C-alpha positions as CSV (number, residue, x, y, z in Angstrom):
1,M,2.9,37.2,182.1
2,L,5.8,35.3,180.7
3,L,4.2,32.0,181.6
4,G,1.1,33.0,179.6
5,F,3.2,33.8,176.6
6,F,5.0,30.4,176.7
7,R,1.6,28.7,177.1
8,L,0.3,30.5,174.0
9,I,3.4,29.4,172.0
10,F,3.0,25.8,173.2
11,Y,-0.7,25.7,172.1
12,A,0.1,27.2,168.7
13,I,2.8,24.6,168.1
14,L,0.5,21.9,169.3
15,A,-2.3,23.0,166.9
16,F,0.2,23.1,164.0
17,F,1.3,19.5,164.6
18,I,-2.3,18.3,165.1
19,Q,-3.3,20.0,161.8
20,K,-0.3,18.3,160.0
21,V,-1.3,14.8,161.4
22,I,-4.9,15.3,160.3
23,R,-3.9,16.3,156.8
24,F,-1.5,13.3,156.6
25,F,-4.3,10.8,157.4
26,L,-6.8,12.5,155.2
27,A,-4.3,12.4,152.3
28,T,-3.6,8.7,152.7
29,G,-7.2,7.9,151.9
30,K,-7.3,9.7,148.6
31,K,-6.4,7.7,145.5
32,T,-3.8,9.3,143.2
33,I,-3.9,8.8,139.5
34,S,-0.7,7.8,137.8
35,N,0.3,9.0,134.4
36,T,-0.7,5.8,132.7
37,E,-4.3,6.0,134.1
38,R,-4.9,9.6,133.1
39,P,-6.9,10.1,130.0
40,S,-4.5,11.3,127.3
41,K,-5.3,14.4,125.4
42,K,-3.8,14.2,122.0
43,I,-1.5,17.1,121.3
44,S,-0.1,17.5,117.9
45,G,2.7,19.7,118.9
46,V,1.8,22.3,116.3
47,M,2.0,25.9,117.5
48,V,0.0,28.7,115.9
49,K,0.5,32.5,116.0
50,D,-2.2,34.9,117.3
51,E,-2.7,37.5,114.6
52,I,-3.3,40.3,117.1
53,C,-0.9,39.9,120.1
54,Q,1.7,37.8,118.1
55,T,1.9,35.1,120.8
56,Y,2.3,31.4,120.0
57,L,0.0,28.8,121.5
58,P,-0.9,25.1,120.8
59,K,-3.3,24.7,117.9
60,E,-5.7,22.6,120.1
61,E,-6.1,25.5,122.6
62,A,-6.5,28.3,120.0
63,I,-9.7,30.0,119.0
64,R,-10.3,29.6,115.3
65,E,-11.7,32.0,112.8
66,I,-12.1,31.5,109.1
67,K,-12.2,34.7,107.1
68,E,-12.2,34.9,103.3
69,G,-11.1,31.2,103.1
70,K,-8.1,31.7,105.4
71,E,-7.9,30.2,108.9
72,Y,-6.7,32.5,111.7
73,F,-5.9,31.6,115.3
74,F,-6.3,33.6,118.5
75,C,-5.3,33.2,122.2
76,S,-8.5,34.8,123.5
77,K,-11.9,36.1,122.6
78,E,-10.6,39.7,123.0
79,C,-8.0,39.2,120.3
80,Q,-10.6,37.6,118.0
81,K,-12.9,40.5,118.5
82,Q,-10.1,43.0,117.7
83,F,-9.2,41.0,114.5
84,L,-12.9,41.0,113.4
85,K,-13.1,44.8,113.8
86,I,-9.9,45.3,111.7
87,K,-11.0,42.9,109.0
88,K,-14.5,44.5,108.4
């Protein structure tokens, strides 16, 4: 009985190391992209405030709504919908 337990532990450790070796060799074949090769997304650094939940987010990621000549920004479609209900 004790021999069977040690045999089970041995096979579990062996399977773990085999899995690590396989992952290592699979990872060496993948090409990594350096920061200079990545396409750069221009970020202005401007933060805007969501009118509903009062959170700040980058202007490029915000959902825009123009109402009565004024531009409003939202973090999600849900906040935009709530705003449009209020502004009716």
